[in-house]
C-alpha positions in Angstrom: 271.4 59.0 151.4 274.9 59.5 152.8 276.3 58.3 149.4 274.5 61.1 147.5 276.3 64.3 147.0 274.7 67.1 148.9 276.1 70.0 146.8 274.0 71.2 143.9 275.0 74.5 142.3 276.3 76.1 145.5 280.1 76.8 145.9 282.2 73.9 147.1 283.6 74.7 150.5 287.4 75.3 150.4 288.0 72.4 152.8 286.5 70.0 150.2 288.5 71.3 147.2 291.2 68.6 147.7 291.3 66.9 144.3 294.6 66.9 142.5 295.8 66.7 138.9 295.7 62.9 139.2 292.0 62.9 140.1 291.2 65.2 137.1 293.4 63.1 134.8 291.5 60.0 135.7 288.1 61.7 135.4 288.8 63.2 132.0 290.9 60.3 130.8 288.2 57.7 131.6 285.6 60.0 130.0 287.7 60.5 126.9 288.0 56.8 126.2 284.8 56.5 124.3 283.3 55.0 121.2 282.7 58.4 119.5 286.4 59.2 119.7 287.2 55.8 118.2 284.7 56.2 115.4 285.7 59.7 114.6 289.3 58.6 113.9 288.1 56.1 111.3 285.7 58.7 109.8 288.6 61.1 109.1 290.2 58.8 106.6 287.0 58.9 104.5 287.9 62.5 103.4 291.5 62.9 104.2 294.9 61.2 103.5 296.7 59.5 106.3 299.0 62.4 107.0 296.2 64.9 107.0 294.0 62.8 109.3 296.9 62.3 111.7 297.6 66.0 111.8 293.9 66.8 112.3 293.8 64.2 115.1 296.8 65.8 116.8 296.1 69.5 116.5 292.3 69.2 117.0 292.7 67.3 120.3 295.4 69.6 121.4 293.1 72.6 121.0 290.3 70.8 122.7 292.5 70.0 125.7 293.5 73.6 126.0 289.9 74.9 125.7 288.7 72.5 128.4 291.5 73.5 130.7 290.5 77.2 130.1 286.9 76.4 130.7 287.7 74.8 134.1 289.4 78.0 135.4 286.0 79.3 136.6 285.6 76.3 138.8 289.0 76.8 140.4 288.3 80.5 141.1 284.7 80.2 142.3 284.2 76.6 143.4 281.0 76.7 141.4 279.7 74.6 138.5 279.4 75.6 134.8 275.7 76.5 135.1 276.6 79.1 137.8 279.0 80.7 135.3 275.9 81.5 133.2 274.6 83.6 136.0 278.1 85.1 136.6 278.3 86.3 133.0 274.7 86.6 131.6 272.9 87.8 134.7 270.8 86.3 137.5 267.5 86.8 135.7 266.4 85.9 132.2 270.0 86.1 130.9 271.0 82.8 132.6 268.5 80.7 130.7 270.5 80.7 127.5 273.6 79.0 128.9 271.6 76.7 131.2 269.4 75.4 128.4 272.4 75.1 126.0 274.4 73.1 128.6 271.4 70.8 129.2 270.8 70.1 125.6 274.5 69.5 124.8 275.1 67.1 127.7 271.8 65.3 127.3 272.4 64.9 123.6 275.9 63.4 124.1 274.6 61.1 126.8 271.9 59.8 124.3 274.5 59.5 121.5 276.9 57.4 123.6 274.1 55.3 125.0 272.8 54.5 121.6 276.2 53.8 120.1 277.0 51.4 123.0 273.6 49.8 122.9 273.9 49.2 119.2 277.4 47.7 119.7 276.2 45.3 122.4 273.2 44.4 120.2 275.5 43.5 117.3 277.3 41.0 119.7 274.0 39.6 120.8 273.0 39.0 117.1 276.2 37.1 116.5 275.6 34.8 119.5 271.8 34.4 119.3 270.8 35.4 115.8 268.2 37.8 117.3 268.2 41.5 117.7 267.6 43.2 121.1 268.4 46.8 120.2 266.0 48.6 122.5 266.7 46.4 125.6 270.4 46.8 125.0 270.1 50.6 124.9 267.9 50.5 128.1 270.5 48.4 129.9 273.4 50.7 128.9 271.5 53.8 129.8 270.4 52.5 133.2 273.8 51.1 134.2 275.7 54.2 133.1 273.4 56.5 135.1 274.1 55.0 138.5 277.3 56.8 139.5 276.1 60.2 138.2 273.1 60.0 140.6 275.6 59.6 143.5 277.6 62.7 142.5 281.2 63.8 142.0 282.8 61.4 144.4 281.0 58.4 142.8 282.1 59.7 139.3 285.7 60.0 140.5 285.6 56.6 142.1 284.4 54.9 138.9 287.1 56.7 136.9 289.8 55.3 139.2 288.2 51.8 139.1 287.7 51.6 135.4 290.5 53.9 134.1 293.4 51.4 134.4 291.5 48.4 132.9 290.3 50.7 130.0 293.9 51.8 129.5 295.1 48.1 129.4 292.4 47.2 126.9 293.4 50.1 124.7 297.0 49.0 124.8 296.0 45.5 123.7 293.8 46.8 120.9 296.6 49.2 119.8 299.2 46.4 119.7 296.7 44.2 117.7 296.1 47.1 115.3 299.7 47.8 114.7 300.5 44.1 114.1 297.7 43.8 111.5 298.2 47.2 109.9 301.8 46.1 109.4 302.8 49.7 108.8 304.6 51.4 111.7 305.7 54.0 109.2 302.1 55.3 109.4 303.0 56.9 112.7 305.4 59.3 111.1 304.1 62.7 111.9 304.7 66.1 110.4 304.0 69.3 112.1 302.3 70.9 109.1 299.0 72.4 109.9 296.1 70.2 108.7 292.9 71.1 106.8 290.8 73.5 108.8 287.5 71.6 108.1 288.9 68.6 109.9 290.1 70.6 112.9 286.6 72.1 112.9 285.1 68.6 113.2 287.3 67.7 116.2 286.9 71.0 118.0 283.2 71.5 117.2 282.3 68.1 118.6 284.1 68.7 121.9 283.4 72.4 122.7 280.6 71.3 125.1 283.3 69.7 127.3 284.9 73.1 127.8 281.6 74.7 128.7 281.0 72.2 131.6 284.7 71.8 132.7 284.1 73.7 136.0 281.6 71.0 137.1 284.7 68.9 137.9 287.4 71.5 138.4 285.5 73.1 141.3 286.7 70.3 143.5 290.4 70.8 142.5 293.1 72.5 144.5 294.6 75.0 142.0 294.9 76.2 138.4 298.1 74.2 138.0 296.4 71.0 139.0 293.5 71.8 136.7 295.8 72.5 133.7 298.0 69.4 134.2 295.1 67.0 135.0 292.9 68.2 132.2 295.6 68.3 129.5 296.8 64.8 130.4 293.3 63.4 130.7 291.9 64.9 127.5 294.7 65.1 125.0 296.5 61.7 125.4 293.4 59.5 125.4 291.5 61.4 122.7 294.5 61.5 120.3 295.2 57.8 121.0 291.6 56.7 120.4 291.5 58.7 117.2 294.7 57.0 116.1 293.3 53.6 116.9 290.2 54.4 114.9 292.4 55.3 111.9 294.4 52.1 112.2 291.2 50.1 112.3 290.1 51.8 109.1 293.4 50.7 107.4 292.6 47.1 108.4 288.9 46.9 107.8 288.5 49.5 105.0 285.4 50.7 106.8 284.9 54.1 108.5 283.1 52.4 111.4 285.9 50.9 113.4 283.5 48.9 115.7 284.0 46.1 113.2 287.4 45.6 114.7 285.8 44.1 117.8 284.6 41.2 115.6 288.2 40.1 115.8 288.6 41.0 119.5 285.3 39.7 120.8 286.6 38.9 124.3 287.5 42.5 124.7 284.2 43.9 123.3 282.0 43.7 126.3 284.2 45.3 129.0 285.5 48.0 126.6 282.0 49.0 125.3 280.4 49.0 128.8 283.1 50.7 130.8 283.9 53.3 128.1 280.3 54.2 127.9 279.9 54.3 131.6 282.9 56.5 132.4 281.8 58.9 129.7 278.1 58.9 130.4 278.4 59.6 134.1 280.3 62.8 133.4 277.6 63.9 130.9 274.7 63.0 133.1 276.3 64.7 136.2 276.6 67.9 134.3 273.1 67.5 132.9 271.7 67.2 136.4 273.5 70.3 137.5 272.1 72.3 134.6 268.6 71.1 135.2 269.0 72.0 138.9 269.4 75.6 137.8 266.1 75.4 135.9 264.2 73.3 138.5 265.6 74.4 141.8 262.7 72.7 143.7 264.2 69.3 143.0 267.4 67.9 144.5 270.5 67.4 142.2 270.0 63.6 142.1 266.3 63.9 141.3 267.2 66.3 138.4 269.9 63.8 137.3 267.3 61.0 137.3 265.0 63.1 135.1 267.9 63.7 132.7 268.7 60.0 132.6 265.1 59.1 131.6 265.1 61.8 129.0 268.5 60.8 127.6 267.5 57.1 127.3 264.3 58.1 125.5 266.4 60.2 123.0 268.6 57.2 122.4 265.7 54.9 121.9 264.2 57.3 119.4 267.5 57.2 117.4 269.4 60.4 118.0 272.4 59.1 116.0 270.3 59.3 112.9 270.3 63.0 113.3 273.8 63.3 114.6 275.2 65.7 112.0 272.3 68.1 112.4 272.6 68.1 116.1 276.3 68.6 116.0 276.0 71.5 113.7 273.5 73.2 116.1 275.8 72.4 119.0 278.8 74.0 117.4 277.0 77.1 116.3 275.7 77.9 119.9 278.3 76.5 122.3 281.3 78.1 120.7 280.2 81.7 121.1 278.9 81.0 124.6 282.3 79.7 125.6 284.0 82.7 124.0 281.9 85.2 125.9 282.4 83.3 129.2 286.2 83.2 128.8 286.3 86.9 127.8 284.2 87.9 130.8 286.7 86.2 133.2 289.5 87.9 131.4 288.2 91.4 131.0 285.5 91.8 133.7 286.4 89.4 136.5 283.3 90.2 138.6 279.8 88.8 138.5 277.3 90.8 136.4 274.9 92.4 138.9 271.8 92.8 136.7 269.2 90.4 135.6 270.2 90.2 131.9 273.6 91.1 130.4 272.6 92.3 127.0 276.2 92.9 126.0 276.9 89.2 126.5 273.8 88.2 124.6 274.8 90.6 121.7 278.3 89.2 121.6 277.0 85.7 121.6 274.6 86.5 118.8 277.4 87.9 116.7 279.5 84.8 117.4 276.5 82.6 116.3 276.3 84.5 113.1 280.1 84.1 112.6 279.8 80.3 113.2 277.2 80.2 110.4 279.1 82.4 108.0 282.7 81.5 108.4 283.7 78.6 106.2 284.6 75.3 107.8 288.1 75.4 106.3 288.8 78.5 108.4 287.8 76.5 111.5 284.5 78.2 112.2 284.1 76.6 115.6 287.3 78.2 116.9 286.6 81.4 115.0 283.2 81.8 116.6 284.9 81.6 120.1 287.4 84.2 119.2 285.0 86.6 117.5 282.4 86.4 120.3 285.0 86.9 122.9 286.8 89.8 121.2 283.5 91.6 120.4 282.5 91.2 124.1 285.8 92.7 125.4 285.6 95.6 122.9 282.1 96.5 123.9 282.9 96.2 127.6 286.0 98.4 127.3 284.2 101.0 125.1 281.3 101.1 127.6 283.7 101.8 130.5 285.4 104.6 128.6 282.0 106.2 127.8 280.8 105.9 131.4 284.0 107.4 132.7 283.6 110.4 130.4 280.0 111.2 131.6 
């Protein structure tokens, strides 16, 4: 068992916080090269013009990168994972259940989505070669393979990111060159700095907020805030923006929002891209899922909880979670945005762990943020608005409480 990470949700000893910005860039970069990012780029052109979609892709992923870097600050300061931040902010009793369950649902859901997408893509290749469909076996194989490194822990996740990161980058460059040649329109890359439609930004930010919530799962091994900011920004923004752009170019070529059709013309690249992009994304998602479940089921080890999450995630993929993707994303955006806002505000305004069992102020601010996420129109970027509203409300209540207590 020497290859299994021994740390669960305990702080990482300072002597083991040796990862650099390069490590984080590879971890986030390999995770960001994924089919959903590719698909989302093509989907943008269904409702927006090329210039609008390009601006959405740029600004949305820029905001995501900054939010994930901010979310990782807790890991640098404490050496603890995201689920511990729930106890730090919401209390060590009943209060911690809300963030722990939300993290678990978000990570498991994304793991299932990526597994199903990748399994379906592999199955479409099998249909071309054999004429027969093997959808469920393909999903099972993808889920089982992509779970292996997460069971090992952080060092296995980092190792795969370094191993697969450069090949994935090379494949992306080849695909990009092919797309540019066939789109025959380099002028499409002309970019204006005009702010894009808010609903599009909401789509990008809302789908990636969960990454900001769990960022400290990986930053807790990192040396400093500077390394965290540099590694996270490079690893998140550049690949995500590039994959979105590639999805847009594939839409120009195929006329279909689902850019997976482009692999019909690049069949020799399909298998390694689909498998490794799913693997390097899923091991991050499953690793965070295992940590979240360890907070709920402390009697099991981290790898045992991770295995339970893998089984549950594969089952969700087999049941067809992508058929309910929009509903699940809407729920995710409504809940995780306010949670992130309160957690970031607590680090900014309070800076010490909540001593009680339940931080009702944090729960109240989160509830107000959830209401805001439901009420604020998408064109006003409700996902970002809910983060700001929940955080501002929390800070105001904390400051007012301190003033009232000081006057007693």
